[in-house]
C-alpha positions in Angstrom: -46.1 -75.6 -29.0 -43.3 -74.4 -31.2 -41.1 -71.1 -30.6 -41.1 -69.2 -34.0 -39.7 -65.9 -33.1 -37.0 -64.6 -30.8 -36.5 -60.8 -29.8 -33.0 -60.1 -28.6 -31.9 -56.9 -26.7 -28.5 -55.8 -28.0 -26.4 -54.2 -25.2 -25.6 -56.8 -22.1 -27.6 -59.4 -24.1 -26.2 -60.3 -27.6 -23.4 -58.0 -26.9 -21.6 -59.3 -23.6 -21.0 -56.6 -20.9 -17.4 -57.7 -20.6 -16.5 -56.0 -23.8 -16.3 -52.7 -22.1 -18.8 -50.8 -24.4 -21.6 -50.7 -21.8 -18.9 -49.1 -19.2 -18.2 -46.8 -22.0 -21.9 -45.7 -22.0 -21.8 -45.3 -18.3 -18.9 -43.0 -18.2 -20.4 -40.7 -21.2 -23.8 -40.7 -19.4 -22.1 -39.7 -16.1 -20.1 -36.9 -17.7 -23.5 -35.1 -18.6 -24.9 -35.8 -15.2 -22.0 -34.2 -13.6 -22.1 -31.2 -15.8 -26.1 -30.8 -15.3 -26.0 -31.4 -11.5 -22.6 -29.7 -10.8 -20.9 -32.8 -9.6 -17.0 -32.8 -9.6 -16.7 -36.7 -8.7 -17.5 -38.8 -11.9 -18.1 -41.8 -9.7 -20.7 -39.8 -7.8 -22.3 -38.8 -11.1 -22.5 -42.5 -12.0 -24.4 -43.3 -8.6 -26.9 -40.6 -9.3 -27.5 -41.8 -12.5 -28.1 -45.3 -11.5 -30.2 -44.3 -8.6 -32.5 -42.1 -10.7 -32.7 -45.0 -13.3 -33.4 -47.3 -10.5 -35.7 -45.4 -8.3 -37.4 -42.7 -10.4 -37.4 -43.8 -14.3 -37.5 -47.7 -14.0 -36.8 -47.1 -17.8 -33.7 -46.2 -19.9 -31.0 -43.8 -20.3 -33.3 -41.7 -22.8 -35.7 -41.2 -19.9 -32.9 -39.8 -17.9 -31.9 -37.3 -20.4 -35.7 -36.3 -20.5 -35.5 -35.8 -16.8 -32.3 -33.5 -17.2 -34.0 -31.4 -19.8 -31.3 -32.6 -22.4 -32.4 -33.4 -25.9 -32.1 -37.2 -26.7 -30.3 -36.2 -29.8 -27.4 -35.2 -27.8 -27.1 -38.8 -26.2 -27.5 -40.6 -29.6 -24.9 -38.2 -31.2 -22.5 -38.8 -28.5 -22.5 -42.9 -28.8 -22.6 -42.7 -32.6 -19.2 -41.2 -32.1 -17.9 -44.0 -30.0 -15.2 -46.3 -31.8 -16.9 -49.4 -31.3 -14.0 -51.6 -32.6 -12.1 -50.6 -29.6 -14.5 -52.6 -27.6 -16.2 -55.2 -29.6 -14.4 -58.1 -31.5 -15.5 -60.9 -33.7 -17.4 -63.4 -31.9 -17.5 -66.7 -33.9 -19.4 -68.3 -30.9 -22.3 -65.8 -31.1 -22.4 -66.4 -34.9 -22.7 -70.0 -34.2 -25.5 -69.4 -31.7 -27.4 -67.2 -33.9 -27.2 -69.7 -36.7 -28.2 -72.7 -34.6 -31.5 -70.9 -34.0 -32.1 -70.2 -37.6 -31.5 -73.9 -38.5 -34.5 -74.4 -36.2 -36.4 -72.1 -38.5 -36.7 -69.6 -35.7 -37.1 -65.8 -36.9 -34.5 -63.7 -35.2 -35.3 -59.7 -34.1 -33.2 -57.2 -32.8 -34.9 -54.8 -30.5 -32.7 -51.9 -29.2 -32.8 -48.1 -28.2 -29.4 -47.7 -29.8 -29.4 -45.6 -33.1 -29.4 -47.5 -36.4 -25.9 -46.3 -37.2 -24.5 -47.5 -33.9 -26.4 -50.6 -34.2 -25.1 -51.5 -37.5 -21.4 -50.7 -36.5 -21.7 -52.8 -33.3 -23.0 -55.8 -35.6 -20.3 -55.4 -38.1 -17.8 -55.5 -35.4 -19.0 -58.6 -33.7 -19.4 -60.4 -36.8 -23.0 -60.7 -37.3 -24.5 -59.7 -40.8 -27.7 -57.6 -40.9 -29.2 -60.3 -43.0 -29.3 -62.7 -40.1 -32.2 -61.0 -38.5 -35.5 -61.0 -39.9 -36.0 -57.4 -38.8 -34.1 -54.9 -36.6 -35.9 -52.4 -34.6 -33.8 -49.3 -33.6 -33.9 -45.8 -32.7 -34.5 -43.3 -35.6 -33.6 -39.6 -35.2 -36.4 -37.4 -33.7 -38.6 -40.5 -33.3 -39.8 -42.4 -30.3 -37.5 -45.4 -29.4 -38.7 -48.8 -29.9 -38.6 -49.8 -26.0 -40.4 -49.9 -23.9 -43.3 -50.4 -26.6 -45.4 -53.4 -27.3 -45.5 -52.2 -31.1 -42.5 -54.2 -32.1 -44.3 -57.4 -30.8 -47.6 -56.6 -32.0 -46.2 -55.8 -35.5 -44.5 -59.4 -35.8 -47.4 -61.3 -34.3 -49.9 -59.6 -36.9 -47.5 -60.0 -39.9 -47.1 -63.6 -39.2 -50.2 -64.6 -37.6 -48.4 -66.1 -34.5 -49.3 -66.2 -30.7 -47.6 -64.5 -27.9 -46.5 -67.9 -26.7 -44.6 -68.7 -29.8 -42.3 -65.8 -29.0 -39.4 -65.3 -26.5 -38.1 -61.9 -25.5 -34.4 -61.9 -24.2 -33.0 -58.9 -22.4 -31.4 -57.8 -19.3 -33.5 -54.7 -18.1 -36.8 -55.7 -16.5 -38.8 -52.7 -17.2 -37.5 -51.7 -20.8 -36.9 -55.1 -22.4 -39.0 -57.8 -20.3 -42.1 -56.2 -19.0 -43.5 -54.9 -22.2 -43.4 -58.5 -23.6 -44.5 -60.2 -20.5 -47.7 -58.3 -20.3 -48.8 -59.4 -24.0 -48.2 -63.0 -22.9 -44.7 -63.3 -24.3 -42.1 -65.6 -22.4 -39.3 -63.7 -21.1 -35.8 -64.6 -20.7 -33.8 -62.4 -18.2 -30.1 -62.8 -19.0 -28.3 -61.7 -15.7 -31.2 -59.3 -15.0 -30.9 -56.3 -13.1 -32.5 -56.0 -9.7 -36.5 -55.2 -9.8 -39.9 -57.1 -10.0 -39.1 -60.8 -10.7 -42.6 -61.5 -11.7 -42.1 -60.1 -15.3 -39.2 -62.7 -15.7 -40.3 -66.4 -17.0 -36.8 -67.8 -17.2 -33.2 -66.6 -16.0 -30.0 -67.4 -17.5 -26.3 -66.5 -17.5 -25.2 -67.6 -20.9 -27.2 -67.1 -24.5 -26.7 -70.9 -25.1 -29.0 -71.8 -22.3 -32.0 -70.6 -24.7 -31.7 -74.0 -26.3 -32.8 -75.7 -23.2 -35.6 -73.3 -22.7 -37.1 -73.9 -26.0 -36.8 -77.6 -25.6 -38.4 -77.4 -22.3 -41.4 -75.2 -23.8 -41.7 -77.2 -26.9 -41.9 -80.4 -25.2 -44.5 -79.7 -22.6 -47.6 -81.5 -23.0 
């Protein structure tokens, strides 16, 4: 069985958490939590956000904003203004990794709840051309985000007539990235995955390059 398609999450998956961009997101989110819940300590606001995300939402930042009664557009407008060049630099190793997958004739997809504008800025900053991806699924203003939904996976399976076991989904968030793929029978790869039900993770990795070994293992099974 050949792996024909791989879906990648963006933040903390393709874009390594060490860049500091994710921490910037956390800070901006905490500022809104502090305002809504009248919290003076920004670290306490961060803890509340993570607590709600883990215990109540098991979903994403936009769900947290829904719970606070704040328009999702406010969050997306906020992160669209972030200067990603302060955090994200050209990554030749990442480009080499992606090109290595393409040489294996594997189609690459980006699946992120980030807005289109922000996604393009991040990809440009890290040195990845949009043309490397067969398709990019992002959030569009006033529309539903692509995660956690089965629609992107179903679209590609129908378009190319491929089976779930010919696809990998790579991400770090269990309920947003991995579970929607897992329930369809798609193999899931958790990269430094968050805490949560491990049953939705088929493989765990620490670095993206480990995906090559996973592909070889799957394709060489008899």
